[in-house]
mmCIF file of the N, C-alpha and C atoms, coordinates in Angstrom:
data_MODEL
# 
_entry.id   MODEL 
# 
loop_
_atom_site.group_PDB 
_atom_site.id 
_atom_site.type_symbol 
_atom_site.label_atom_id 
_atom_site.label_alt_id 
_atom_site.label_comp_id 
_atom_site.label_asym_id 
_atom_site.label_entity_id 
_atom_site.label_seq_id 
_atom_site.pdbx_PDB_ins_code 
_atom_site.Cartn_x 
_atom_site.Cartn_y 
_atom_site.Cartn_z 
_atom_site.occupancy 
_atom_site.B_iso_or_equiv 
_atom_site.pdbx_formal_charge 
_atom_site.auth_seq_id 
_atom_site.auth_comp_id 
_atom_site.auth_asym_id 
_atom_site.auth_atom_id 
_atom_site.pdbx_PDB_model_num 
ATOM 1   N N  . MET A 1 1  ? 84.943 -29.332 -8.900  1.00 0.00 ? 1  MET A N  1 
ATOM 2   C CA . MET A 1 1  ? 84.359 -29.721 -10.158 1.00 0.00 ? 1  MET A CA 1 
ATOM 3   C C  . MET A 1 1  ? 83.602 -28.555 -10.797 1.00 0.00 ? 1  MET A C  1 
ATOM 4   N N  . GLY A 1 2  ? 83.098 -27.660 -9.987  1.00 0.00 ? 2  GLY A N  1 
ATOM 5   C CA . GLY A 1 2  ? 82.385 -26.509 -10.514 1.00 0.00 ? 2  GLY A CA 1 
ATOM 6   C C  . GLY A 1 2  ? 82.185 -25.497 -9.412  1.00 0.00 ? 2  GLY A C  1 
ATOM 7   N N  . LEU A 1 3  ? 81.551 -24.435 -9.756  1.00 0.00 ? 3  LEU A N  1 
ATOM 8   C CA . LEU A 1 3  ? 81.270 -23.408 -8.764  1.00 0.00 ? 3  LEU A CA 1 
ATOM 9   C C  . LEU A 1 3  ? 80.119 -23.851 -7.861  1.00 0.00 ? 3  LEU A C  1 
ATOM 10  N N  . PRO A 1 4  ? 80.169 -23.476 -6.594  1.00 0.00 ? 4  PRO A N  1 
ATOM 11  C CA . PRO A 1 4  ? 79.080 -23.860 -5.691  1.00 0.00 ? 4  PRO A CA 1 
ATOM 12  C C  . PRO A 1 4  ? 77.803 -23.080 -6.007  1.00 0.00 ? 4  PRO A C  1 
ATOM 13  N N  . MET A 1 5  ? 76.681 -23.701 -5.767  1.00 0.00 ? 5  MET A N  1 
ATOM 14  C CA . MET A 1 5  ? 75.385 -23.054 -5.985  1.00 0.00 ? 5  MET A CA 1 
ATOM 15  C C  . MET A 1 5  ? 75.166 -22.004 -4.900  1.00 0.00 ? 5  MET A C  1 
ATOM 16  N N  . PRO A 1 6  ? 74.527 -20.891 -5.234  1.00 0.00 ? 6  PRO A N  1 
ATOM 17  C CA . PRO A 1 6  ? 74.240 -19.880 -4.214  1.00 0.00 ? 6  PRO A CA 1 
ATOM 18  C C  . PRO A 1 6  ? 73.156 -20.387 -3.267  1.00 0.00 ? 6  PRO A C  1 
ATOM 19  N N  . SER A 1 7  ? 73.166 -19.851 -2.072  1.00 0.00 ? 7  SER A N  1 
ATOM 20  C CA . SER A 1 7  ? 72.155 -20.258 -1.093  1.00 0.00 ? 7  SER A CA 1 
ATOM 21  C C  . SER A 1 7  ? 70.793 -19.699 -1.499  1.00 0.00 ? 7  SER A C  1 
ATOM 22  N N  . ALA A 1 8  ? 69.744 -20.232 -0.902  1.00 0.00 ? 8  ALA A N  1 
ATOM 23  C CA . ALA A 1 8  ? 68.391 -19.756 -1.193  1.00 0.00 ? 8  ALA A CA 1 
ATOM 24  C C  . ALA A 1 8  ? 68.258 -18.283 -0.822  1.00 0.00 ? 8  ALA A C  1 
ATOM 25  N N  . TRP A 1 9  ? 68.885 -17.869 0.274   1.00 0.00 ? 9  TRP A N  1 
ATOM 26  C CA . TRP A 1 9  ? 68.845 -16.468 0.689   1.00 0.00 ? 9  TRP A CA 1 
ATOM 27  C C  . TRP A 1 9  ? 69.497 -15.568 -0.368  1.00 0.00 ? 9  TRP A C  1 
ATOM 28  N N  . GLU A 1 10 ? 70.639 -15.995 -0.906  1.00 0.00 ? 10 GLU A N  1 
ATOM 29  C CA . GLU A 1 10 ? 71.337 -15.204 -1.912  1.00 0.00 ? 10 GLU A CA 1 
ATOM 30  C C  . GLU A 1 10 ? 70.514 -15.086 -3.198  1.00 0.00 ? 10 GLU A C  1 
ATOM 31  N N  . VAL A 1 11 ? 69.883 -16.169 -3.611  1.00 0.00 ? 11 VAL A N  1 
ATOM 32  C CA . VAL A 1 11 ? 69.033 -16.145 -4.799  1.00 0.00 ? 11 VAL A CA 1 
ATOM 33  C C  . VAL A 1 11 ? 67.848 -15.209 -4.573  1.00 0.00 ? 11 VAL A C  1 
ATOM 34  N N  . ALA A 1 12 ? 67.211 -15.295 -3.407  1.00 0.00 ? 12 ALA A N  1 
ATOM 35  C CA . ALA A 1 12 ? 66.070 -14.439 -3.095  1.00 0.00 ? 12 ALA A CA 1 
ATOM 36  C C  . ALA A 1 12 ? 66.476 -12.969 -3.064  1.00 0.00 ? 12 ALA A C  1 
ATOM 37  N N  . ALA A 1 13 ? 67.621 -12.667 -2.476  1.00 0.00 ? 13 ALA A N  1 
ATOM 38  C CA . ALA A 1 13 ? 68.087 -11.282 -2.406  1.00 0.00 ? 13 ALA A CA 1 
ATOM 39  C C  . ALA A 1 13 ? 68.388 -10.739 -3.798  1.00 0.00 ? 13 ALA A C  1 
ATOM 40  N N  . GLN A 1 14 ? 69.032 -11.536 -4.634  1.00 0.00 ? 14 GLN A N  1 
ATOM 41  C CA . GLN A 1 14 ? 69.352 -11.086 -5.993  1.00 0.00 ? 14 GLN A CA 1 
ATOM 42  C C  . GLN A 1 14 ? 68.090 -10.877 -6.816  1.00 0.00 ? 14 GLN A C  1 
ATOM 43  N N  . LEU A 1 15 ? 67.120 -11.772 -6.682  1.00 0.00 ? 15 LEU A N  1 
ATOM 44  C CA . LEU A 1 15 ? 65.864 -11.597 -7.402  1.00 0.00 ? 15 LEU A CA 1 
ATOM 45  C C  . LEU A 1 15 ? 65.119 -10.357 -6.922  1.00 0.00 ? 15 LEU A C  1 
ATOM 46  N N  . GLY A 1 16 ? 65.126 -10.120 -5.629  1.00 0.00 ? 16 GLY A N  1 
ATOM 47  C CA . GLY A 1 16 ? 64.471 -8.934  -5.082  1.00 0.00 ? 16 GLY A CA 1 
ATOM 48  C C  . GLY A 1 16 ? 65.091 -7.659  -5.620  1.00 0.00 ? 16 GLY A C  1 
ATOM 49  N N  . VAL A 1 17 ? 66.401 -7.594  -5.620  1.00 0.00 ? 17 VAL A N  1 
ATOM 50  C CA . VAL A 1 17 ? 67.096 -6.410  -6.145  1.00 0.00 ? 17 VAL A CA 1 
ATOM 51  C C  . VAL A 1 17 ? 66.810 -6.261  -7.633  1.00 0.00 ? 17 VAL A C  1 
ATOM 52  N N  . TYR A 1 18 ? 66.847 -7.365  -8.368  1.00 0.00 ? 18 TYR A N  1 
ATOM 53  C CA . TYR A 1 18 ? 66.575 -7.296  -9.806  1.00 0.00 ? 18 TYR A CA 1 
ATOM 54  C C  . TYR A 1 18 ? 65.185 -6.730  -10.073 1.00 0.00 ? 18 TYR A C  1 
ATOM 55  N N  . PHE A 1 19 ? 64.167 -7.235  -9.368  1.00 0.00 ? 19 PHE A N  1 
ATOM 56  C CA . PHE A 1 19 ? 62.802 -6.777  -9.619  1.00 0.00 ? 19 PHE A CA 1 
ATOM 57  C C  . PHE A 1 19 ? 62.629 -5.298  -9.275  1.00 0.00 ? 19 PHE A C  1 
ATOM 58  N N  . VAL A 1 20 ? 63.244 -4.834  -8.210  1.00 0.00 ? 20 VAL A N  1 
ATOM 59  C CA . VAL A 1 20 ? 63.139 -3.421  -7.836  1.00 0.00 ? 20 VAL A CA 1 
ATOM 60  C C  . VAL A 1 20 ? 63.828 -2.543  -8.879  1.00 0.00 ? 20 VAL A C  1 
ATOM 61  N N  . VAL A 1 21 ? 65.039 -2.909  -9.276  1.00 0.00 ? 21 VAL A N  1 
ATOM 62  C CA . VAL A 1 21 ? 65.788 -2.112  -10.252 1.00 0.00 ? 21 VAL A CA 1 
ATOM 63  C C  . VAL A 1 21 ? 65.087 -2.137  -11.606 1.00 0.00 ? 21 VAL A C  1 
ATOM 64  N N  . GLU A 1 22 ? 64.646 -3.287  -12.050 1.00 0.00 ? 22 GLU A N  1 
ATOM 65  C CA . GLU A 1 22 ? 63.985 -3.414  -13.342 1.00 0.00 ? 22 GLU A CA 1 
ATOM 66  C C  . GLU A 1 22 ? 62.687 -2.598  -13.365 1.00 0.00 ? 22 GLU A C  1 
ATOM 67  N N  . ASP A 1 23 ? 61.911 -2.663  -12.291 1.00 0.00 ? 23 ASP A N  1 
ATOM 68  C CA . ASP A 1 23 ? 60.665 -1.914  -12.217 1.00 0.00 ? 23 ASP A CA 1 
ATOM 69  C C  . ASP A 1 23 ? 60.934 -0.415  -12.205 1.00 0.00 ? 23 ASP A C  1 
ATOM 70  N N  . TYR A 1 24 ? 61.960 0.009   -11.504 1.00 0.00 ? 24 TYR A N  1 
ATOM 71  C CA . TYR A 1 24 ? 62.341 1.424   -11.439 1.00 0.00 ? 24 TYR A CA 1 
ATOM 72  C C  . TYR A 1 24 ? 62.673 1.960   -12.829 1.00 0.00 ? 24 TYR A C  1 
ATOM 73  N N  . PHE A 1 25 ? 63.518 1.244   -13.559 1.00 0.00 ? 25 PHE A N  1 
ATOM 74  C CA . PHE A 1 25 ? 63.899 1.703   -14.893 1.00 0.00 ? 25 PHE A CA 1 
ATOM 75  C C  . PHE A 1 25 ? 62.741 1.628   -15.878 1.00 0.00 ? 25 PHE A C  1 
ATOM 76  N N  . ASN A 1 26 ? 61.888 0.619   -15.758 1.00 0.00 ? 26 ASN A N  1 
ATOM 77  C CA . ASN A 1 26 ? 60.707 0.544   -16.617 1.00 0.00 ? 26 ASN A CA 1 
ATOM 78  C C  . ASN A 1 26 ? 59.800 1.740   -16.396 1.00 0.00 ? 26 ASN A C  1 
ATOM 79  N N  . TYR A 1 27 ? 59.590 2.123   -15.150 1.00 0.00 ? 27 TYR A N  1 
ATOM 80  C CA . TYR A 1 27 ? 58.737 3.269   -14.833 1.00 0.00 ? 27 TYR A CA 1 
ATOM 81  C C  . TYR A 1 27 ? 59.278 4.540   -15.491 1.00 0.00 ? 27 TYR A C  1 
ATOM 82  N N  . TRP A 1 28 ? 60.565 4.814   -15.304 1.00 0.00 ? 28 TRP A N  1 
ATOM 83  C CA . TRP A 1 28 ? 61.134 6.057   -15.828 1.00 0.00 ? 28 TRP A CA 1 
ATOM 84  C C  . TRP A 1 28 ? 61.238 6.046   -17.345 1.00 0.00 ? 28 TRP A C  1 
ATOM 85  N N  . LEU A 1 29 ? 61.493 4.893   -17.943 1.00 0.00 ? 29 LEU A N  1 
ATOM 86  C CA . LEU A 1 29 ? 61.517 4.816   -19.401 1.00 0.00 ? 29 LEU A CA 1 
ATOM 87  C C  . LEU A 1 29 ? 60.118 5.063   -19.951 1.00 0.00 ? 29 LEU A C  1 
ATOM 88  N N  . HIS A 1 30 ? 59.107 4.467   -19.328 1.00 0.00 ? 30 HIS A N  1 
ATOM 89  C CA . HIS A 1 30 ? 57.724 4.679   -19.760 1.00 0.00 ? 30 HIS A CA 1 
ATOM 90  C C  . HIS A 1 30 ? 57.328 6.138   -19.581 1.00 0.00 ? 30 HIS A C  1 
ATOM 91  N N  . ARG A 1 31 ? 57.734 6.725   -18.498 1.00 0.00 ? 31 ARG A N  1 
ATOM 92  C CA . ARG A 1 31 ? 57.420 8.145   -18.256 1.00 0.00 ? 31 ARG A CA 1 
ATOM 93  C C  . ARG A 1 31 ? 58.110 9.047   -19.292 1.00 0.00 ? 31 ARG A C  1 
ATOM 94  N N  . ALA A 1 32 ? 59.339 8.717   -19.667 1.00 0.00 ? 32 ALA A N  1 
ATOM 95  C CA . ALA A 1 32 ? 60.062 9.496   -20.674 1.00 0.00 ? 32 ALA A CA 1 
ATOM 96  C C  . ALA A 1 32 ? 59.371 9.414   -22.034 1.00 0.00 ? 32 ALA A C  1 
ATOM 97  N N  . LEU A 1 33 ? 58.698 8.309   -22.304 1.00 0.00 ? 33 LEU A N  1 
ATOM 98  C CA . LEU A 1 33 ? 57.988 8.161   -23.575 1.00 0.00 ? 33 LEU A CA 1 
ATOM 99  C C  . LEU A 1 33 ? 56.748 9.048   -23.660 1.00 0.00 ? 33 LEU A C  1 
ATOM 100 N N  . HIS A 1 34 ? 56.399 9.710   -22.571 1.00 0.00 ? 34 HIS A N  1 
ATOM 101 C CA . HIS A 1 34 ? 55.251 10.617  -22.579 1.00 0.00 ? 34 HIS A CA 1 
ATOM 102 C C  . HIS A 1 34 ? 55.638 12.050  -22.923 1.00 0.00 ? 34 HIS A C  1 
ATOM 103 N N  . CYS A 1 35 ? 56.906 12.316  -23.245 1.00 0.00 ? 35 CYS A N  1 
ATOM 104 C CA . CYS A 1 35 ? 57.257 13.660  -23.729 1.00 0.00 ? 35 CYS A CA 1 
ATOM 105 C C  . CYS A 1 35 ? 56.557 13.856  -25.075 1.00 0.00 ? 35 CYS A C  1 
ATOM 106 N N  . ARG A 1 36 ? 56.364 15.081  -25.476 1.00 0.00 ? 36 ARG A N  1 
ATOM 107 C CA . ARG A 1 36 ? 55.533 15.386  -26.647 1.00 0.00 ? 36 ARG A CA 1 
ATOM 108 C C  . ARG A 1 36 ? 55.957 14.618  -27.899 1.00 0.00 ? 36 ARG A C  1 
ATOM 109 N N  . TRP A 1 37 ? 57.230 14.700  -28.279 1.00 0.00 ? 37 TRP A N  1 
ATOM 110 C CA . TRP A 1 37 ? 57.673 14.059  -29.523 1.00 0.00 ? 37 TRP A CA 1 
ATOM 111 C C  . TRP A 1 37 ? 57.542 12.542  -29.453 1.00 0.00 ? 37 TRP A C  1 
ATOM 112 N N  . CYS A 1 38 ? 58.015 11.945  -28.373 1.00 0.00 ? 38 CYS A N  1 
ATOM 113 C CA . CYS A 1 38 ? 57.961 10.481  -28.251 1.00 0.00 ? 38 CYS A CA 1 
ATOM 114 C C  . CYS A 1 38 ? 56.524 9.978   -28.241 1.00 0.00 ? 38 CYS A C  1 
ATOM 115 N N  . TYR A 1 39 ? 55.661 10.718  -27.545 1.00 0.00 ? 39 TYR A N  1 
ATOM 116 C CA . TYR A 1 39 ? 54.265 10.276  -27.480 1.00 0.00 ? 39 TYR A CA 1 
ATOM 117 C C  . TYR A 1 39 ? 53.605 10.346  -28.856 1.00 0.00 ? 39 TYR A C  1 
ATOM 118 N N  . GLU A 1 40 ? 53.799 11.446  -29.552 1.00 0.00 ? 40 GLU A N  1 
ATOM 119 C CA . GLU A 1 40 ? 53.145 11.615  -30.850 1.00 0.00 ? 40 GLU A CA 1 
ATOM 120 C C  . GLU A 1 40 ? 53.648 10.636  -31.908 1.00 0.00 ? 40 GLU A C  1 
ATOM 121 N N  . HIS A 1 41 ? 54.930 10.301  -31.874 1.00 0.00 ? 41 HIS A N  1 
ATOM 122 C CA . HIS A 1 41 ? 55.503 9.473   -32.936 1.00 0.00 ? 41 HIS A CA 1 
ATOM 123 C C  . HIS A 1 41 ? 55.684 7.997   -32.580 1.00 0.00 ? 41 HIS A C  1 
ATOM 124 N N  . VAL A 1 42 ? 55.754 7.690   -31.309 1.00 0.00 ? 42 VAL A N  1 
ATOM 125 C CA . VAL A 1 42 ? 56.065 6.313   -30.925 1.00 0.00 ? 42 VAL A CA 1 
ATOM 126 C C  . VAL A 1 42 ? 55.054 5.755   -29.910 1.00 0.00 ? 42 VAL A C  1 
ATOM 127 N N  . HIS A 1 43 ? 54.925 6.395   -28.784 1.00 0.00 ? 43 HIS A N  1 
ATOM 128 C CA . HIS A 1 43 ? 54.212 5.809   -27.643 1.00 0.00 ? 43 HIS A CA 1 
ATOM 129 C C  . HIS A 1 43 ? 52.696 5.811   -27.792 1.00 0.00 ? 43 HIS A C  1 
ATOM 130 N N  . ARG A 1 44 ? 52.164 6.615   -28.678 1.00 0.00 ? 44 ARG A N  1 
ATOM 131 C CA . ARG A 1 44 ? 50.714 6.703   -28.870 1.00 0.00 ? 44 ARG A CA 1 
ATOM 132 C C  . ARG A 1 44 ? 50.110 5.335   -29.195 1.00 0.00 ? 44 ARG A C  1 
ATOM 133 N N  . VAL A 1 45 ? 50.836 4.518   -29.928 1.00 0.00 ? 45 VAL A N  1 
ATOM 134 C CA . VAL A 1 45 ? 50.354 3.181   -30.288 1.00 0.00 ? 45 VAL A CA 1 
ATOM 135 C C  . VAL A 1 45 ? 50.016 2.378   -29.038 1.00 0.00 ? 45 VAL A C  1 
ATOM 136 N N  . HIS A 1 46 ? 50.836 2.494   -28.013 1.00 0.00 ? 46 HIS A N  1 
ATOM 137 C CA . HIS A 1 46 ? 50.643 1.760   -26.766 1.00 0.00 ? 46 HIS A CA 1 
ATOM 138 C C  . HIS A 1 46 ? 49.325 2.154   -26.085 1.00 0.00 ? 46 HIS A C  1 
ATOM 139 N N  . HIS A 1 47 ? 48.872 3.374   -26.283 1.00 0.00 ? 47 HIS A N  1 
ATOM 140 C CA . HIS A 1 47 ? 47.665 3.868   -25.619 1.00 0.00 ? 47 HIS A CA 1 
ATOM 141 C C  . HIS A 1 47 ? 46.419 3.802   -26.503 1.00 0.00 ? 47 HIS A C  1 
ATOM 142 N N  . GLU A 1 48 ? 46.466 3.083   -27.604 1.00 0.00 ? 48 GLU A N  1 
ATOM 143 C CA . GLU A 1 48 ? 45.286 2.934   -28.454 1.00 0.00 ? 48 GLU A CA 1 
ATOM 144 C C  . GLU A 1 48 ? 44.195 2.134   -27.769 1.00 0.00 ? 48 GLU A C  1 
ATOM 145 N N  . PHE A 1 49 ? 44.558 1.169   -26.953 1.00 0.00 ? 49 PHE A N  1 
ATOM 146 C CA . PHE A 1 49 ? 43.572 0.411   -26.193 1.00 0.00 ? 49 PHE A CA 1 
ATOM 147 C C  . PHE A 1 49 ? 43.103 1.268   -25.023 1.00 0.00 ? 49 PHE A C  1 
ATOM 148 N N  . THR A 1 50 ? 41.800 1.321   -24.817 1.00 0.00 ? 50 THR A N  1 
ATOM 149 C CA . THR A 1 50 ? 41.270 2.111   -23.704 1.00 0.00 ? 50 THR A CA 1 
ATOM 150 C C  . THR A 1 50 ? 40.919 1.243   -22.513 1.00 0.00 ? 50 THR A C  1 
ATOM 151 N N  . ALA A 1 51 ? 40.714 -0.038  -22.738 1.00 0.00 ? 51 ALA A N  1 
ATOM 152 C CA . ALA A 1 51 ? 40.390 -0.951  -21.633 1.00 0.00 ? 51 ALA A CA 1 
ATOM 153 C C  . ALA A 1 51 ? 41.683 -1.375  -20.937 1.00 0.00 ? 51 ALA A C  1 
ATOM 154 N N  . PRO A 1 52 ? 41.726 -1.312  -19.619 1.00 0.00 ? 52 PRO A N  1 
ATOM 155 C CA . PRO A 1 52 ? 42.948 -1.684  -18.890 1.00 0.00 ? 52 PRO A CA 1 
ATOM 156 C C  . PRO A 1 52 ? 43.069 -3.201  -18.718 1.00 0.00 ? 52 PRO A C  1 
ATOM 157 N N  . ILE A 1 53 ? 43.421 -3.885  -19.783 1.00 0.00 ? 53 ILE A N  1 
ATOM 158 C CA . ILE A 1 53 ? 43.597 -5.333  -19.720 1.00 0.00 ? 53 ILE A CA 1 
ATOM 159 C C  . ILE A 1 53 ? 45.056 -5.675  -19.967 1.00 0.00 ? 53 ILE A C  1 
ATOM 160 N N  . GLY A 1 54 ? 45.505 -6.761  -19.403 1.00 0.00 ? 54 GLY A N  1 
ATOM 161 C CA . GLY A 1 54 ? 46.898 -7.166  -19.508 1.00 0.00 ? 54 GLY A CA 1 
ATOM 162 C C  . GLY A 1 54 ? 47.355 -7.452  -20.925 1.00 0.00 ? 54 GLY A C  1 
ATOM 163 N N  . PHE A 1 55 ? 46.448 -7.922  -21.781 1.00 0.00 ? 55 PHE A N  1 
ATOM 164 C CA . PHE A 1 55 ? 46.832 -8.242  -23.156 1.00 0.00 ? 55 PHE A CA 1 
ATOM 165 C C  . PHE A 1 55 ? 47.195 -6.999  -23.957 1.00 0.00 ? 55 PHE A C  1 
ATOM 166 N N  . ALA A 1 56 ? 46.705 -5.841  -23.539 1.00 0.00 ? 56 ALA A N  1 
ATOM 167 C CA . ALA A 1 56 ? 46.989 -4.604  -24.262 1.00 0.00 ? 56 ALA A CA 1 
ATOM 168 C C  . ALA A 1 56 ? 48.324 -4.001  -23.851 1.00 0.00 ? 56 ALA A C  1 
ATOM 169 N N  . ALA A 1 57 ? 48.862 -4.379  -22.709 1.00 0.00 ? 57 ALA A N  1 
ATOM 170 C CA . ALA A 1 57 ? 50.095 -3.771  -22.203 1.00 0.00 ? 57 ALA A CA 1 
ATOM 171 C C  . ALA A 1 57 ? 51.281 -3.930  -23.159 1.00 0.00 ? 57 ALA A C  1 
ATOM 172 N N  . PRO A 1 58 ? 51.522 -5.095  -23.750 1.00 0.00 ? 58 PRO A N  1 
ATOM 173 C CA . PRO A 1 58 ? 52.688 -5.209  -24.641 1.00 0.00 ? 58 PRO A CA 1 
ATOM 174 C C  . PRO A 1 58 ? 52.461 -4.662  -26.042 1.00 0.00 ? 58 PRO A C  1 
ATOM 175 N N  . TYR A 1 59 ? 51.252 -4.199  -26.354 1.00 0.00 ? 59 TYR A N  1 
ATOM 176 C CA . TYR A 1 59 ? 50.969 -3.644  -27.676 1.00 0.00 ? 59 TYR A CA 1 
ATOM 177 C C  . TYR A 1 59 ? 51.678 -2.298  -27.791 1.00 0.00 ? 59 TYR A C  1 
ATOM 178 N N  . ALA A 1 60 ? 52.686 -2.224  -28.653 1.00 0.00 ? 60 ALA A N  1 
ATOM 179 C CA . ALA A 1 60 ? 53.490 -1.012  -28.733 1.00 0.00 ? 60 ALA A CA 1 
ATOM 180 C C  . ALA A 1 60 ? 54.150 -0.898  -30.106 1.00 0.00 ? 60 ALA A C  1 
ATOM 181 N N  . HIS A 1 61 ? 54.649 0.285   -30.379 1.00 0.00 ? 61 HIS A N  1 
ATOM 182 C CA . HIS A 1 61 ? 55.398 0.586   -31.585 1.00 0.00 ? 61 HIS A CA 1 
ATOM 183 C C  . HIS A 1 61 ? 56.717 -0.193  -31.546 1.00 0.00 ? 61 HIS A C  1 
ATOM 184 N N  . TRP A 1 62 ? 57.230 -0.585  -32.701 1.00 0.00 ? 62 TRP A N  1 
ATOM 185 C CA . TRP A 1 62 ? 58.465 -1.382  -32.735 1.00 0.00 ? 62 TRP A CA 1 
ATOM 186 C C  . TRP A 1 62 ? 59.636 -0.635  -32.095 1.00 0.00 ? 62 TRP A C  1 
ATOM 187 N N  . ALA A 1 63 ? 59.682 0.686   -32.242 1.00 0.00 ? 63 ALA A N  1 
ATOM 188 C CA . ALA A 1 63 ? 60.791 1.450   -31.660 1.00 0.00 ? 63 ALA A CA 1 
ATOM 189 C C  . ALA A 1 63 ? 60.731 1.440   -30.135 1.00 0.00 ? 63 ALA A C  1 
ATOM 190 N N  . GLU A 1 64 ? 59.521 1.433   -29.593 1.00 0.00 ? 64 GLU A N  1 
ATOM 191 C CA . GLU A 1 64 ? 59.370 1.369   -28.141 1.00 0.00 ? 64 GLU A CA 1 
ATOM 192 C C  . GLU A 1 64 ? 59.817 0.009   -27.606 1.00 0.00 ? 64 GLU A C  1 
ATOM 193 N N  . ILE A 1 65 ? 59.444 -1.035  -28.278 1.00 0.00 ? 65 ILE A N  1 
ATOM 194 C CA . ILE A 1 65 ? 59.849 -2.376  -27.852 1.00 0.00 ? 65 ILE A CA 1 
ATOM 195 C C  . ILE A 1 65 ? 61.364 -2.513  -27.914 1.00 0.00 ? 65 ILE A C  1 
ATOM 196 N N  . THR A 1 66 ? 61.958 -2.015  -29.000 1.00 0.00 ? 66 THR A N  1 
ATOM 197 C CA . THR A 1 66 ? 63.411 -2.080  -29.151 1.00 0.00 ? 66 THR A CA 1 
ATOM 198 C C  . THR A 1 66 ? 64.112 -1.285  -28.044 1.00 0.00 ? 66 THR A C  1 
ATOM 199 N N  . SER A 1 67 ? 63.618 -0.086  -27.773 1.00 0.00 ? 67 SER A N  1 
ATOM 200 C CA . SER A 1 67 ? 64.275 0.736   -26.731 1.00 0.00 ? 67 SER A CA 1 
ATOM 201 C C  . SER A 1 67 ? 64.149 0.083   -25.365 1.00 0.00 ? 67 SER A C  1 
ATOM 202 N N  . HIS A 1 68 ? 63.021 -0.519  -25.069 1.00 0.00 ? 68 HIS A N  1 
ATOM 203 C CA . HIS A 1 68 ? 62.881 -1.206  -23.780 1.00 0.00 ? 68 HIS A CA 1 
ATOM 204 C C  . HIS A 1 68 ? 63.865 -2.353  -23.682 1.00 0.00 ? 68 HIS A C  1 
ATOM 205 N N  . ASP A 1 69 ? 64.001 -3.113  -24.748 1.00 0.00 ? 69 ASP A N  1 
ATOM 206 C CA . ASP A 1 69 ? 64.909 -4.261  -24.716 1.00 0.00 ? 69 ASP A CA 1 
ATOM 207 C C  . ASP A 1 69 ? 66.371 -3.827  -24.605 1.00 0.00 ? 69 ASP A C  1 
ATOM 208 N N  . ILE A 1 70 ? 66.745 -2.763  -25.282 1.00 0.00 ? 70 ILE A N  1 
ATOM 209 C CA . ILE A 1 70 ? 68.131 -2.297  -25.218 1.00 0.00 ? 70 ILE A CA 1 
ATOM 210 C C  . ILE A 1 70 ? 68.467 -1.802  -23.817 1.00 0.00 ? 70 ILE A C  1 
ATOM 211 N N  . PHE A 1 71 ? 67.584 -0.991  -23.230 1.00 0.00 ? 71 PHE A N  1 
ATOM 212 C CA . PHE A 1 71 ? 67.876 -0.406  -21.928 1.00 0.00 ? 71 PHE A CA 1 
ATOM 213 C C  . PHE A 1 71 ? 67.783 -1.416  -20.789 1.00 0.00 ? 71 PHE A C  1 
ATOM 214 N N  . LYS A 1 72 ? 67.056 -2.494  -20.989 1.00 0.00 ? 72 LYS A N  1 
ATOM 215 C CA . LYS A 1 72 ? 66.948 -3.504  -19.930 1.00 0.00 ? 72 LYS A CA 1 
ATOM 216 C C  . LYS A 1 72 ? 68.224 -4.320  -19.806 1.00 0.00 ? 72 LYS A C  1 
ATOM 217 N N  . PHE A 1 73 ? 68.908 -4.510  -20.919 1.00 0.00 ? 73 PHE A N  1 
ATOM 218 C CA . PHE A 1 73 ? 70.077 -5.380  -20.862 1.00 0.00 ? 73 PHE A CA 1 
ATOM 219 C C  . PHE A 1 73 ? 71.286 -4.608  -21.122 1.00 0.00 ? 73 PHE A C  1 
# 
């Protein structure tokens, strides 16, 4: 009638791999945004907040948000 559901182990393994890969690419993309041109024109907006609070993390230039979304998927 349909495809069988994956086991709990398979779901856990896939989620683990996804989180590691996603975090890896996020780190390197964020690091690349610190090059001189990208920082001055795009990424500087993200660092306007000086307090390390979670609400400030998604505050970014539209081009940065777009690039993150494109490279993630």
